[in-house]
MILOTI-126964 format. One record per residue (C-alpha): x, y, z; residue in one letter; chain; residue number from 0. Coordinates in steps of 0.25 Angstrom, whole numbers, plus 2048, in hexadecimal, padded with zeros to 3 digits. Layout:
REM residues N
<pt <X, Y, Z>, A, A, NUM>;
...
This chain:
REM residues 243
<pt <983, AA5, B87>, M, A, 0>;
<pt <98C, AA4, B93>, K, A, 1>;
<pt <992, A96, B94>, S, A, 2>;
<pt <993, A92, BA3>, E, A, 3>;
<pt <99F, A90, BA9>, Q, A, 4>;
<pt <9A1, A84, BB2>, P, A, 5>;
<pt <9A4, A87, BC1>, E, A, 6>;
<pt <9B2, A86, BC5>, P, A, 7>;
<pt <9B6, A78, BCD>, V, A, 8>;
<pt <9BD, A7B, BD9>, P, A, 9>;
<pt <9CB, A76, BDA>, P, A, 10>;
<pt <9CC, A68, BE1>, A, A, 11>;
<pt <9D5, A70, BEC>, D, A, 12>;
<pt <9CA, A7A, BEF>, D, A, 13>;
<pt <9C0, A6F, BF1>, K, A, 14>;
<pt <9CA, A67, BFB>, R, A, 15>;
<pt <9CC, A75, C02>, K, A, 16>;
<pt <9BD, A77, C03>, S, A, 17>;
<pt <9BB, A68, C08>, S, A, 18>;
<pt <9C5, A6B, C13>, V, A, 19>;
<pt <9BF, A78, C16>, V, A, 20>;
<pt <9B1, A72, C19>, D, A, 21>;
<pt <9B7, A67, C20>, T, A, 22>;
<pt <9BF, A71, C2A>, I, A, 23>;
<pt <9B2, A78, C2B>, T, A, 24>;
<pt <9A9, A6D, C2F>, Q, A, 25>;
<pt <9B1, A64, C36>, L, A, 26>;
<pt <9BD, A6C, C3A>, G, A, 27>;
<pt <9C7, A62, C35>, Q, A, 28>;
<pt <9CE, A62, C26>, T, A, 29>;
<pt <9CB, A54, C22>, S, A, 30>;
<pt <9C1, A49, C27>, T, A, 31>;
<pt <9C4, A39, C27>, P, A, 32>;
<pt <9C0, A33, C1B>, A, A, 33>;
<pt <9B5, A2B, C1B>, P, A, 34>;
<pt <9B8, A1B, C1A>, A, A, 35>;
<pt <9AE, A10, C18>, E, A, 36>;
<pt <9AA, A09, C24>, S, A, 37>;
<pt <9A1, 9FE, C29>, N, A, 38>;
<pt <99C, A06, C34>, I, A, 39>;
<pt <991, A0F, C32>, Y, A, 40>;
<pt <991, A1B, C3E>, C, A, 41>;
<pt <984, A22, C41>, M, A, 42>;
<pt <983, A2E, C49>, T, A, 43>;
<pt <978, A32, C53>, I, A, 44>;
<pt <97A, A3F, C59>, I, A, 45>;
<pt <972, A4C, C5D>, G, A, 46>;
<pt <963, A49, C5F>, Q, A, 47>;
<pt <95C, A3D, C59>, V, A, 48>;
<pt <952, A44, C50>, E, A, 49>;
<pt <945, A3C, C4F>, G, A, 50>;
<pt <937, A40, C49>, H, A, 51>;
<pt <939, A4F, C4B>, L, A, 52>;
<pt <943, A58, C45>, V, A, 53>;
<pt <94C, A5E, C4F>, L, A, 54>;
<pt <950, A6D, C4E>, P, A, 55>;
<pt <95D, A70, C45>, P, A, 56>;
<pt <966, A73, C4E>, Q, A, 57>;
<pt <966, A65, C56>, N, A, 58>;
<pt <96F, A5A, C52>, K, A, 59>;
<pt <967, A4F, C4E>, T, A, 60>;
<pt <967, A40, C49>, T, A, 61>;
<pt <95B, A3E, C41>, K, A, 62>;
<pt <956, A2E, C42>, Y, A, 63>;
<pt <950, A2E, C34>, E, A, 64>;
<pt <960, A31, C30>, H, A, 65>;
<pt <965, A25, C38>, L, A, 66>;
<pt <95B, A1A, C35>, I, A, 67>;
<pt <95F, A1B, C27>, P, A, 68>;
<pt <96E, A1A, C2A>, Q, A, 69>;
<pt <96C, A0E, C33>, L, A, 70>;
<pt <964, A07, C29>, V, A, 71>;
<pt <96F, A09, C1D>, A, A, 72>;
<pt <97B, A05, C27>, A, A, 73>;
<pt <972, 9F8, C29>, E, A, 74>;
<pt <971, 9F6, C1A>, Q, A, 75>;
<pt <97F, 9FA, C16>, N, A, 76>;
<pt <988, 9ED, C17>, P, A, 77>;
<pt <995, 9F5, C17>, K, A, 78>;
<pt <991, 9FA, C25>, I, A, 79>;
<pt <994, 9F0, C30>, E, A, 80>;
<pt <991, 9F8, C3C>, G, A, 81>;
<pt <98A, A05, C41>, I, A, 82>;
<pt <990, A0F, C4C>, L, A, 83>;
<pt <986, A18, C52>, I, A, 84>;
<pt <98C, A24, C59>, V, A, 85>;
<pt <982, A2D, C62>, L, A, 86>;
<pt <982, A3A, C68>, N, A, 87>;
<pt <974, A3D, C6A>, T, A, 88>;
<pt <96C, A44, C73>, V, A, 89>;
<pt <95F, A3C, C70>, G, A, 90>;
<pt <953, A40, C69>, G, A, 91>;
<pt <947, A3A, C63>, D, A, 92>;
<pt <944, A2C, C6A>, V, A, 93>;
<pt <93D, A24, C5F>, E, A, 94>;
<pt <949, A29, C55>, A, A, 95>;
<pt <952, A25, C5F>, G, A, 96>;
<pt <94C, A18, C60>, L, A, 97>;
<pt <94B, A16, C53>, A, A, 98>;
<pt <95A, A18, C50>, I, A, 99>;
<pt <95E, A0F, C5C>, A, A, 100>;
<pt <954, A03, C56>, E, A, 101>;
<pt <95B, A05, C49>, M, A, 102>;
<pt <968, A04, C4E>, I, A, 103>;
<pt <965, 9F8, C57>, A, A, 104>;
<pt <95F, 9F0, C4B>, S, A, 105>;
<pt <96B, 9F1, C42>, L, A, 106>;
<pt <971, 9E4, C3E>, S, A, 107>;
<pt <97F, 9EB, C3E>, K, A, 108>;
<pt <987, 9ED, C4A>, P, A, 109>;
<pt <985, 9FA, C51>, T, A, 110>;
<pt <98C, A02, C5B>, V, A, 111>;
<pt <988, A0F, C62>, T, A, 112>;
<pt <991, A19, C68>, L, A, 113>;
<pt <98C, A25, C70>, V, A, 114>;
<pt <995, A31, C70>, L, A, 115>;
<pt <992, A3D, C78>, G, A, 116>;
<pt <983, A39, C7A>, G, A, 117>;
<pt <978, A2E, C78>, G, A, 118>;
<pt <96C, A35, C80>, H, A, 119>;
<pt <95D, A33, C80>, S, A, 120>;
<pt <959, A2A, C74>, I, A, 121>;
<pt <968, A29, C70>, G, A, 122>;
<pt <969, A1E, C7B>, V, A, 123>;
<pt <960, A13, C73>, P, A, 124>;
<pt <969, A17, C68>, I, A, 125>;
<pt <976, A16, C70>, A, A, 126>;
<pt <972, A08, C75>, V, A, 127>;
<pt <96B, A02, C66>, S, A, 128>;
<pt <979, 9FD, C60>, A, A, 129>;
<pt <981, 9F1, C62>, N, A, 130>;
<pt <98B, 9F7, C6A>, Q, A, 131>;
<pt <98A, A04, C71>, S, A, 132>;
<pt <995, A0D, C76>, F, A, 133>;
<pt <995, A1C, C7E>, I, A, 134>;
<pt <9A1, A26, C7F>, A, A, 135>;
<pt <9A4, A27, C8E>, E, A, 136>;
<pt <9A1, A36, C8D>, S, A, 137>;
<pt <993, A33, C86>, A, A, 138>;
<pt <986, A34, C8E>, T, A, 139>;
<pt <978, A2E, C8C>, M, A, 140>;
<pt <96B, A35, C92>, T, A, 141>;
<pt <962, A2B, C95>, I, A, 142>;
<pt <952, A31, C98>, H, A, 143>;
<pt <944, A2E, C97>, P, A, 144>;
<pt <93D, A32, C88>, I, A, 145>;
<pt <939, A40, C87>, R, A, 146>;
<pt <92D, A45, C7D>, M, A, 147>;
<pt <92D, A53, C77>, N, A, 148>;
<pt <922, A5B, C72>, G, A, 149>;
<pt <913, A59, C75>, L, A, 150>;
<pt <910, A4F, C81>, V, A, 151>;
<pt <902, A4A, C84>, I, A, 152>;
<pt <900, A48, C91>, G, A, 153>;
<pt <8F9, A3B, C92>, V, A, 154>;
<pt <8FE, A2D, C97>, P, A, 155>;
<pt <900, A29, C88>, Q, A, 156>;
<pt <90C, A32, C86>, T, A, 157>;
<pt <912, A2D, C93>, F, A, 158>;
<pt <911, A1F, C8E>, E, A, 159>;
<pt <916, A22, C80>, Y, A, 160>;
<pt <923, A28, C88>, L, A, 161>;
<pt <924, A1C, C90>, D, A, 162>;
<pt <923, A12, C85>, K, A, 163>;
<pt <92E, A1B, C7D>, M, A, 164>;
<pt <938, A1B, C89>, Q, A, 165>;
<pt <936, A0B, C8A>, E, A, 166>;
<pt <93A, A09, C7B>, R, A, 167>;
<pt <947, A12, C7E>, V, A, 168>;
<pt <949, A09, C8B>, V, A, 169>;
<pt <947, 9FD, C84>, R, A, 170>;
<pt <950, A00, C78>, F, A, 171>;
<pt <95C, A04, C81>, V, A, 172>;
<pt <95A, 9F9, C8A>, T, A, 173>;
<pt <959, 9EE, C7F>, T, A, 174>;
<pt <966, 9F3, C79>, H, A, 175>;
<pt <96F, 9F6, C84>, S, A, 176>;
<pt <972, 9EF, C91>, K, A, 177>;
<pt <96C, 9FA, C9A>, V, A, 178>;
<pt <960, 9F4, CA1>, S, A, 179>;
<pt <951, 9FB, CA0>, E, A, 180>;
<pt <951, 9FE, CAF>, Q, A, 181>;
<pt <95F, A05, CAF>, Q, A, 182>;
<pt <95B, A0C, CA2>, F, A, 183>;
<pt <94E, A11, CA9>, K, A, 184>;
<pt <956, A16, CB5>, E, A, 185>;
<pt <95F, A1E, CAC>, L, A, 186>;
<pt <953, A24, CA3>, M, A, 187>;
<pt <94B, A28, CB0>, F, A, 188>;
<pt <956, A2C, CB9>, K, A, 189>;
<pt <954, A3B, CBF>, T, A, 190>;
<pt <95D, A45, CC4>, G, A, 191>;
<pt <968, A42, CBA>, E, A, 192>;
<pt <964, A4C, CAE>, L, A, 193>;
<pt <960, A5B, CB2>, T, A, 194>;
<pt <954, A5B, CA8>, R, A, 195>;
<pt <950, A4E, CA5>, D, A, 196>;
<pt <94D, A3F, CAB>, I, A, 197>;
<pt <958, A35, CA8>, G, A, 198>;
<pt <967, A32, CA8>, T, A, 199>;
<pt <974, A36, CA1>, T, A, 200>;
<pt <97E, A29, C9E>, V, A, 201>;
<pt <98C, A2C, C9C>, I, A, 202>;
<pt <994, A22, C93>, G, A, 203>;
<pt <998, A18, C9D>, S, A, 204>;
<pt <98C, A18, CA5>, D, A, 205>;
<pt <985, A16, C98>, A, A, 206>;
<pt <98D, A09, C97>, V, A, 207>;
<pt <98B, A06, CA6>, K, A, 208>;
<pt <97D, A06, CA5>, Y, A, 209>;
<pt <97C, 9FC, C99>, G, A, 210>;
<pt <977, A08, C8E>, L, A, 211>;
<pt <984, A07, C87>, I, A, 212>;
<pt <98E, 9FC, C84>, D, A, 213>;
<pt <99B, A03, C87>, A, A, 214>;
<pt <9A3, A10, C87>, I, A, 215>;
<pt <9AA, A13, C7A>, G, A, 216>;
<pt <9AE, A1D, C6F>, G, A, 217>;
<pt <9AD, A1C, C60>, I, A, 218>;
<pt <9B9, A12, C60>, G, A, 219>;
<pt <9B1, A08, C6A>, E, A, 220>;
<pt <9A5, A0A, C62>, A, A, 221>;
<pt <9AB, A07, C55>, L, A, 222>;
<pt <9B4, 9FB, C5A>, A, A, 223>;
<pt <9A7, 9F4, C60>, S, A, 224>;
<pt <9A0, 9F6, C53>, L, A, 225>;
<pt <9AB, 9EF, C4B>, N, A, 226>;
<pt <9AB, 9E4, C55>, T, A, 227>;
<pt <99B, 9E3, C52>, L, A, 228>;
<pt <99E, 9E3, C43>, I, A, 229>;
<pt <9A9, 9D8, C45>, S, A, 230>;
<pt <99F, 9CF, C4C>, Q, A, 231>;
<pt <994, 9D1, C42>, R, A, 232>;
<pt <99E, 9CE, C36>, R, A, 233>;
<pt <9A1, 9C2, C3E>, A, A, 234>;
<pt <993, 9BD, C3D>, V, A, 235>;
<pt <98E, 9B5, C33>, P, A, 236>;
<pt <984, 9BB, C29>, A, A, 237>;
<pt <975, 9B8, C2E>, G, A, 238>;
<pt <97A, 9B4, C3C>, V, A, 239>;
<pt <976, 9BE, C48>, L, A, 240>;
<pt <982, 9BF, C52>, P, A, 241>;
<pt <97F, 9BA, C60>, S, A, 242>;
């Protein structure tokens, strides 16, 4: 019988070189910042919000069934004192987007949203769901009526269903932001601005002017605001709700 020879263990230097090569290949740099313990949890919502149907593999998506457990875990973790939500999304499934927005709005810990690039369609309710919202000066938000894909039955009940779903979105956005229902519906049903659709594209400063978003800012302003909210929450005695 032949005795099995143990596989040679690569030297530590070889492992280090391999790690550096992998980092260069993946990220284009030789090293990455070392992770540090933080009391802030950062969650990203990018690409398309995927709902009940699986989107094609070439689509960059955010799956709502992945985000909801993360939010539950962040709410339960005593080490996490605040949550930062960064958005760059084209929108997606209405019910999935509303579910994420409701989860963020119902968290007991301070929350801040930051729109970078875009917070379009169902990304608008998610963007306004936090305690404080920021948008980059160059970022945009597209506001348009609800759309429906797939089989559409041409009966009055279909249009009533769409109208009720649209009212859910309008009610949520107007409740969690400073925009009025009349103003939001004017933006939603505006014609002539979008080439292939009805609605409005709102750029950073306009989103603040209409009352959709609280302020213009980037990652620095968003983190500063979140730290302020965390400090205010620490100052409130346990069991007492802040006014």
